[in-house]
C-alpha positions in Angstrom: 29.2 -75.6 -40.2 25.2 -75.2 -39.6 23.9 -76.7 -36.6 21.4 -79.4 -37.8 17.9 -77.9 -36.7 17.0 -81.4 -36.1 19.5 -81.9 -33.0 18.7 -79.7 -29.8 21.4 -76.8 -28.9 23.8 -77.8 -26.4 23.5 -76.9 -22.8 26.8 -76.4 -21.9 29.7 -75.3 -24.3 33.4 -75.0 -23.8 36.1 -73.1 -26.1 39.4 -74.2 -25.0 42.3 -73.1 -26.5 46.9 -72.8 -25.1 46.2 -69.9 -22.1 43.2 -68.9 -22.3 43.9 -65.5 -22.2 43.1 -64.5 -26.4 40.8 -66.8 -28.1 38.9 -69.2 -25.8 37.7 -65.8 -24.1 37.0 -64.2 -27.2 35.0 -67.1 -28.0 33.1 -67.3 -24.6 32.1 -63.9 -24.3 30.9 -63.8 -27.9 28.9 -66.5 -27.4 27.1 -65.3 -23.8 26.3 -62.4 -25.9 25.2 -63.8 -28.8 22.8 -66.8 -26.9 22.6 -64.6 -23.2 22.2 -67.7 -20.6 20.5 -69.9 -22.5 23.6 -71.8 -22.8 26.4 -72.3 -20.0 29.3 -71.1 -21.5 33.0 -71.2 -20.0 36.3 -71.3 -22.0 40.0 -72.8 -20.6 43.7 -73.5 -21.4 45.9 -76.1 -21.5 48.8 -74.6 -18.9 48.5 -71.3 -16.8 50.1 -68.1 -18.5 52.9 -67.6 -16.4 53.4 -70.2 -13.5 56.2 -68.1 -11.7 54.2 -65.3 -11.4 50.5 -64.0 -10.9 51.4 -61.2 -14.3 48.9 -62.1 -17.0 46.2 -64.2 -15.2 43.5 -61.9 -16.8 43.1 -61.4 -20.5 45.8 -60.1 -23.2 45.4 -56.5 -23.5 45.2 -56.7 -26.8 42.0 -59.0 -26.8 40.7 -56.9 -24.4 41.0 -53.8 -25.9 39.1 -55.3 -29.6 36.6 -56.5 -27.2 35.7 -53.7 -25.7 35.1 -51.9 -29.1 32.4 -54.6 -29.5 30.7 -53.9 -26.0 32.4 -56.9 -24.6 33.8 -56.4 -21.5 36.8 -59.0 -20.5 38.3 -57.3 -17.7 36.9 -59.8 -15.0 38.2 -62.7 -16.8 40.1 -64.7 -15.1 42.3 -67.4 -17.3 42.4 -71.0 -16.2 43.1 -74.6 -17.4 41.5 -77.8 -18.2 42.1 -79.0 -14.4 40.9 -75.9 -12.9 37.3 -76.1 -14.5 34.7 -76.4 -12.0 32.3 -78.7 -13.9 33.5 -80.6 -17.0 30.4 -82.2 -18.2 30.2 -80.0 -21.3 27.8 -81.3 -24.6 30.2 -79.4 -26.9 33.9 -78.5 -26.8 35.2 -76.6 -29.4 39.5 -76.3 -29.8 40.6 -73.7 -30.9 44.2 -75.2 -31.1 45.6 -78.7 -32.2 47.4 -79.3 -28.8 43.6 -78.0 -27.0 41.8 -80.4 -29.3 43.8 -83.6 -27.7 43.2 -82.3 -24.3 39.5 -82.3 -25.1 39.9 -85.8 -26.7 40.9 -87.1 -23.8 38.8 -84.9 -21.1 35.3 -86.1 -23.1 36.3 -90.0 -23.6 33.7 -91.9 -22.7 31.0 -89.3 -22.6 28.3 -88.6 -25.1 29.9 -85.2 -25.8 30.7 -83.3 -29.1 34.1 -82.1 -30.2 34.9 -79.8 -32.8 38.3 -78.2 -34.2 38.0 -74.8 -35.0 41.8 -73.4 -36.4 42.0 -69.8 -35.5 45.1 -68.0 -36.0 47.2 -67.0 -32.7 47.2 -63.1 -33.4 50.1 -63.0 -30.1 52.1 -63.9 -33.4 51.7 -60.5 -35.1 54.1 -58.4 -35.6 54.7 -54.5 -36.4 53.2 -51.6 -35.1 50.5 -51.2 -32.2 47.7 -50.4 -35.1 48.7 -53.6 -37.2 48.7 -56.3 -33.9 45.2 -54.8 -33.2 44.0 -55.7 -36.8 45.2 -59.1 -36.4 43.2 -59.6 -33.4 40.3 -57.7 -35.0 40.4 -60.3 -37.6 40.2 -62.9 -34.9 37.7 -61.6 -33.2 35.5 -61.2 -36.2 36.6 -64.9 -37.4 35.0 -66.2 -34.3 31.8 -64.1 -34.4 31.1 -65.3 -37.9 32.0 -69.3 -37.1 29.8 -68.5 -33.6 27.0 -66.8 -35.3 26.8 -69.8 -37.9 27.1 -72.5 -35.3 24.6 -71.4 -33.0 22.3 -69.5 -35.1 18.5 -70.1 -33.6 
């Protein structure tokens, strides 16, 4: 959905998914690339990737690879949860999973924050060869890029 030009762009946007390793970091990087520092952009997930080990604290390797193809470096991303956000005063929260949508509603209760739900396929569910799996991640990247371009076009 296109942004209503009579409504100012949000000052702070949060993308939320389940683990903050695939969809939400991709969306965060895509929006940052589009708007630079005009909007504060962050991302989070519902739960840590693995609670019992430090493995996988960053971005999923396939997500990192397909974002690198378009010049977005996700190597420094560290996955975090809603509870680990330094600030939770976002004007707009975009949930990419039903579970994250529920948490976003809880987080913004009683605040003047907008919440949007963008159902985005989980590419980690793709099976097959490495190339087939990368193709699924590219589809998600491109779907997010199109949604972001439409929602935040200036």
